C-alpha positions as CSV (number, residue, x, y, z in Angstrom):
1,M,34.7,24.9,-3.1
2,E,35.5,23.5,-6.5
3,I,34.4,20.2,-8.0
4,Q,35.2,18.4,-11.3
5,V,32.3,16.4,-12.8
6,Y,33.2,13.6,-15.2
7,R,30.7,11.2,-17.0
8,T,32.2,7.7,-17.4
9,N,29.8,6.4,-20.0
10,S,26.7,7.4,-22.0
11,S,23.6,5.6,-23.3
12,S,22.4,5.3,-26.9
13,Y,19.6,7.9,-26.3
14,Q,22.2,10.5,-25.2
15,D,23.7,12.6,-27.9
16,S,25.7,15.8,-28.3
17,H,22.7,17.9,-27.3
18,F,22.4,15.9,-24.0
19,F,26.1,16.5,-23.2
20,Q,25.8,20.2,-23.9
21,L,22.7,20.4,-21.6
22,E,24.5,18.4,-18.9
23,K,27.5,20.7,-19.1
24,E,25.4,23.9,-19.0
25,Q,23.2,22.8,-16.1
26,L,26.0,21.3,-13.9
27,E,28.3,24.3,-14.5
28,S,25.5,26.6,-13.4
29,I,26.3,25.3,-9.9
30,N,29.0,27.6,-8.5
31,G,32.3,25.8,-8.3
32,V,31.5,23.0,-10.8
33,K,33.7,22.3,-13.9
34,Y,32.4,19.7,-16.4
35,I,35.2,17.5,-17.7
36,K,34.7,15.9,-21.1
37,S,38.1,14.1,-21.2
38,L,40.4,12.8,-18.5
39,T,43.2,14.8,-20.2
40,E,41.5,17.9,-18.7
41,I,42.0,16.6,-15.1
42,N,43.2,19.0,-12.5
43,E,44.5,16.6,-9.9
44,S,44.2,19.1,-7.1
45,I,40.4,19.3,-7.4
46,P,38.1,16.5,-6.2
47,F,35.8,14.6,-8.6
48,V,32.1,13.7,-8.9
49,L,31.7,10.7,-11.2
50,I,28.5,10.1,-13.2
51,S,28.1,6.5,-14.3
52,N,25.5,4.3,-16.0
53,T,24.8,0.7,-16.7
54,H,27.7,0.5,-19.1
55,T,30.2,1.5,-16.5
56,E,32.3,-1.2,-14.9
57,P,33.2,0.5,-11.6
58,S,36.0,-1.9,-10.8
59,E,37.7,-0.9,-14.1
60,L,37.9,2.8,-13.3
61,P,41.5,4.1,-12.7
62,L,42.5,4.1,-9.0
63,T,44.0,7.6,-9.6
64,L,40.5,8.8,-10.5
65,L,38.7,6.9,-7.6
66,D,41.2,8.3,-5.1
67,K,40.1,11.8,-6.0
68,T,36.4,11.0,-6.1
69,V,34.1,12.4,-3.4
70,L,30.7,11.4,-4.9
71,M,29.4,9.0,-7.5
72,V,26.0,9.6,-9.1
73,H,24.4,6.6,-10.9
74,P,21.2,8.1,-12.6
75,N,19.8,4.6,-13.3
76,S,17.4,2.4,-11.5
77,G,19.5,-0.8,-11.7
78,Y,22.8,-1.2,-9.8
79,D,23.8,-4.8,-10.8
80,N,27.1,-3.5,-12.3
81,F,28.3,-2.5,-8.8
82,S,29.9,-5.3,-6.9
83,R,29.8,-5.7,-3.1
84,N,33.6,-5.4,-3.0
85,F,33.5,-2.1,-4.9
86,V,30.9,-0.5,-2.6
87,Q,32.6,-1.8,0.5
88,N,36.0,-0.3,-0.4
89,V,35.2,3.1,-1.8
90,N,35.2,6.0,0.7
91,F,32.5,8.1,-1.1
92,P,28.7,7.9,-1.3
93,I,27.0,6.4,-4.3
94,I,23.6,7.8,-5.3
95,I,21.2,5.7,-7.4
96,G,18.6,7.4,-9.7
97,N,15.6,5.3,-8.8
98,P,13.1,8.2,-8.8
99,I,14.0,9.3,-12.4
100,R,12.3,6.5,-14.3
101,S,9.9,5.1,-11.7
102,N,6.7,6.7,-13.2
103,A,7.6,5.7,-16.7
104,V,8.3,2.1,-15.9
105,A,5.2,1.9,-13.7
106,E,3.1,3.3,-16.6
107,Y,4.6,0.7,-19.0
108,T,3.6,-2.0,-16.6
109,L,0.1,-0.7,-16.2
110,S,-0.2,-0.2,-19.9
111,S,0.8,-3.9,-20.5
112,I,-1.9,-5.0,-18.1
113,F,-4.7,-2.9,-19.6
114,H,-3.6,-3.9,-23.2
115,N,-3.8,-7.5,-22.2
116,F,-7.1,-7.5,-20.4
117,T,-9.0,-4.7,-22.0
118,P,-7.8,-3.9,-25.5
119,I,-10.2,-1.3,-27.0
120,K,-11.1,-1.8,-30.7
121,N,-12.2,1.0,-32.9
122,H,-15.9,0.5,-34.1
123,S,-16.3,1.4,-37.8
124,H,-20.1,1.2,-37.3
125,W,-22.5,1.2,-34.4
126,S,-22.5,-2.3,-32.7
127,S,-26.2,-3.0,-32.0
128,D,-25.4,-5.9,-29.6
129,R,-22.9,-3.7,-27.7
130,K,-20.8,-6.7,-26.5
131,W,-17.3,-6.4,-25.2
132,S,-15.8,-9.7,-24.2
133,R,-13.2,-9.1,-21.6
134,K,-11.9,-10.0,-18.2
135,L,-12.3,-7.4,-15.5
136,L,-9.3,-6.5,-13.3
137,R,-11.9,-6.6,-10.5
138,D,-11.7,-10.4,-10.7
139,Q,-7.9,-10.7,-11.0
140,K,-5.3,-11.5,-8.2
141,A,-2.0,-9.8,-8.8
142,L,1.5,-10.3,-7.3
143,I,4.1,-7.6,-7.4
144,I,7.7,-8.8,-7.0
145,G,9.7,-6.0,-5.5
146,F,8.6,-3.0,-3.5
147,G,10.9,-0.1,-4.5
148,E,9.9,3.1,-6.2
149,I,8.2,1.3,-9.1
150,G,6.6,-1.4,-7.0
151,K,5.0,1.2,-4.8
152,L,3.5,3.1,-7.7
153,I,2.1,-0.1,-9.2
154,Y,0.7,-1.3,-5.9
155,Q,-1.1,2.1,-5.3
156,S,-2.6,2.0,-8.8
157,L,-3.8,-1.6,-8.9
158,S,-5.0,-2.0,-5.3
159,P,-8.3,-0.2,-6.0
160,L,-8.9,-2.1,-9.2
161,C,-8.0,-5.8,-8.6
162,A,-9.6,-8.3,-6.3
163,E,-6.3,-8.8,-4.6
164,V,-2.8,-7.3,-4.8
165,D,0.1,-9.0,-2.9
166,V,3.7,-7.9,-2.7
167,Y,6.7,-10.2,-2.4
168,D,9.9,-8.5,-1.2
169,P,12.2,-10.2,1.2
170,Y,13.7,-6.9,2.3
171,T,10.5,-4.8,2.7
172,K,10.0,-3.1,6.1
173,D,6.3,-3.1,5.5
174,A,5.9,-6.9,5.9
175,F,4.6,-6.6,9.5
176,K,2.3,-3.7,8.8
177,N,0.1,-5.1,6.0
178,K,-1.1,-8.7,5.4
179,S,-0.6,-8.1,1.7
180,F,3.2,-7.8,2.1
181,H,5.3,-10.9,2.2
182,R,8.9,-11.8,2.8
183,E,8.5,-15.4,1.7
184,L,7.4,-16.7,-1.7
185,T,5.1,-19.5,-0.6
186,D,3.0,-21.8,-2.7
187,E,-0.1,-20.3,-1.1
188,L,1.0,-16.8,-2.2
189,L,1.4,-17.9,-5.9
190,D,-1.8,-20.0,-6.0
191,E,-4.4,-18.5,-8.3
192,K,-2.4,-15.4,-9.1
193,S,-3.4,-14.2,-12.6
194,I,-1.0,-11.2,-12.9
195,I,2.7,-11.4,-12.1
196,I,4.6,-8.2,-12.1
197,V,8.4,-8.0,-11.9
198,A,9.6,-4.8,-10.2
199,A,12.7,-6.0,-8.5
200,S,16.4,-5.3,-8.9
201,L,18.7,-8.1,-10.2
202,T,20.2,-9.7,-7.1
203,K,21.4,-13.1,-6.0
204,S,18.0,-14.0,-4.7
205,S,16.0,-12.6,-7.7
206,R,18.1,-14.2,-10.5
207,A,15.9,-16.8,-12.3
208,L,13.3,-16.3,-9.6
209,I,10.6,-17.0,-12.2
210,D,11.5,-20.5,-13.4
211,A,9.7,-23.8,-14.2
212,E,8.9,-24.4,-10.5
213,F,7.5,-20.9,-10.1
214,L,5.4,-21.2,-13.2
215,K,3.9,-24.5,-12.2
216,K,2.3,-22.8,-9.2
217,I,0.5,-19.9,-10.9
218,N,-2.7,-19.8,-12.9
219,N,-2.2,-21.2,-16.5
220,E,-3.9,-18.1,-17.9
221,S,-1.7,-15.7,-16.0
222,L,-0.1,-12.5,-17.4
223,I,3.6,-11.9,-16.7
224,V,5.0,-8.4,-17.0
225,N,8.8,-7.8,-16.8
226,A,10.2,-4.3,-17.2
227,A,12.9,-4.8,-14.6
228,R,15.8,-7.1,-15.5
229,G,15.8,-10.0,-18.0
230,E,17.7,-12.4,-15.9
231,I,15.0,-12.4,-13.2
232,I,13.1,-14.8,-15.5
233,N,14.5,-18.0,-16.8
234,E,13.6,-17.3,-20.5
235,Q,13.6,-21.0,-21.6
236,D,11.3,-22.0,-18.8
237,L,9.0,-19.1,-19.6
238,I,9.0,-20.0,-23.3
239,A,8.1,-23.6,-22.5
240,W,5.3,-22.4,-20.2
241,L,3.9,-20.1,-22.9
242,K,3.9,-22.9,-25.5
243,K,2.0,-25.1,-23.1
244,N,-0.4,-22.5,-21.9
245,E,-1.7,-20.6,-24.9
246,K,-4.1,-18.5,-22.8
247,G,-1.2,-17.4,-20.7
248,S,0.8,-14.3,-21.8
249,A,3.9,-12.3,-21.2
250,Y,4.9,-8.7,-21.8
251,L,8.7,-8.4,-21.8
252,D,10.8,-5.3,-22.1
253,V,14.1,-6.8,-20.8
254,F,15.9,-10.0,-21.8
255,K,18.9,-12.0,-20.8
256,E,20.6,-11.1,-24.1
257,E,20.1,-7.6,-25.3
258,P,19.5,-6.7,-28.1
259,F,17.5,-9.8,-29.0
260,V,18.1,-11.1,-32.5
261,P,15.6,-10.3,-35.3
262,G,12.6,-12.6,-35.1
263,Y,13.3,-13.8,-31.6
264,L,10.2,-15.6,-30.3
265,H,8.2,-14.5,-33.3
266,E,6.5,-17.8,-33.4
267,L,4.9,-17.2,-30.0
268,K,1.6,-15.4,-30.3
269,N,1.1,-14.9,-26.6
270,I,4.2,-12.8,-26.0
271,N,4.7,-9.0,-26.5
272,K,8.3,-7.8,-26.8
273,T,9.7,-4.3,-26.6
274,S,13.3,-3.1,-26.7
275,H,14.1,-2.0,-23.1
276,I,12.0,1.1,-23.6
277,A,9.9,1.2,-20.4
278,G,12.1,3.8,-18.7
279,V,12.5,6.0,-21.9
280,Y,10.4,9.0,-22.4
281,G,10.5,12.5,-23.9
282,K,11.8,14.4,-20.9
283,L,14.2,11.6,-19.7
284,N,17.5,13.5,-20.6
285,H,16.1,16.6,-18.9
286,D,15.1,14.7,-15.8
287,I,18.5,12.9,-15.6
288,V,20.4,16.2,-15.7
289,Q,18.0,17.8,-13.1
290,F,18.5,14.8,-10.8
291,E,22.3,15.1,-11.2
292,K,22.2,18.8,-10.6
293,H,20.1,18.5,-7.5
294,V,22.2,15.8,-5.9
295,I,25.6,17.5,-6.7
296,K,24.4,20.9,-5.5
297,E,23.1,19.4,-2.2
298,F,26.3,17.4,-1.8
299,M,28.5,20.4,-2.2
300,E,26.5,22.3,0.4
301,H,27.0,19.5,3.0
302,Y,30.6,18.7,1.9
303,S,31.7,22.4,2.3
304,K,30.4,22.1,5.9
305,D,32.2,18.8,6.5
306,D,28.7,17.2,6.9
307,L,28.9,14.1,4.8
308,E,26.8,12.1,7.2
309,G,24.1,14.7,6.9
310,F,24.1,14.3,3.1
311,K,23.9,10.5,3.5
312,S,21.1,10.7,6.0
313,K,19.1,13.1,3.8
314,N,19.5,10.8,0.8
315,E,19.1,7.4,2.6
316,Q,16.4,6.1,0.2
317,I,18.7,6.5,-2.8
318,L,22.1,5.8,-1.2
319,L,23.8,2.6,-2.3
320,T,25.4,0.8,0.6
321,E,26.5,-2.7,1.4
322,N,23.7,-3.0,3.9
323,S,20.9,-1.5,1.9
324,I,20.7,-4.2,-0.8
325,N,21.3,-7.9,-1.5
326,Y,24.2,-8.1,-3.9
327,L,24.7,-10.5,-6.8
């Protein structure tokens, strides 16, 4: 069979070398032709669309969507996909959650260690050998969201912290482990000293961390967000940080991106980065390999008229109207 692959948008870290790599790797699959421009379309051959967070699916031409048999979205977030779009298309949509999961989990863990146990270089031998720090052993953590990233963080922190709880209203693990919760109760927030955001942006997670939430946690808590900026009400967080100087926040995502020069510079208890948690040296390579694997597997099933088999095999990364809570 023959398939045309068309990328709808690119990101700032993807240049001409990336597109050449993507073309070479995808066209190494028998039957695949990589289309750089819609002017190259052969209307008799079906499409695979590759999207990203800059893609507005509802704005894609219907003539293109009618010929589409698969959409690959090699990003973790899916908030640019509306319920209406997912309900009405007749092709599977695959989300790239596994690609950046380790990198974002490591960013989160790095933030925690940097906050609790910064290691200073000793220019001379310290005779008193003192290291004033708080041990993770004495901390109680809450992870918001239990997807690919949340699982990695939970597995890493559980042996180190006094307590690690997970809040995810959609987790299937809620009845298996007392540390998993579907409700965000006052008791769950009480005395938490580490709050980790690892959730997608949905109707229920938007502004989840607000003034009421912040009132219920330890006033020396650390808040880490490398997920989506709008999950935190930034103005409420700023007010909380100003009031609680021993509290701290590590933010990689913001409601408005890019943030303006000097944004929140006056706050000494906040650490800001430029949406870099999921970026790493091999990212472009891993994106292309993910796309290649998915497309190759899809073509094998599609050629046998076994679309349901493909969906079943990729259930964990398949975007459906039932698998997520939409905005």
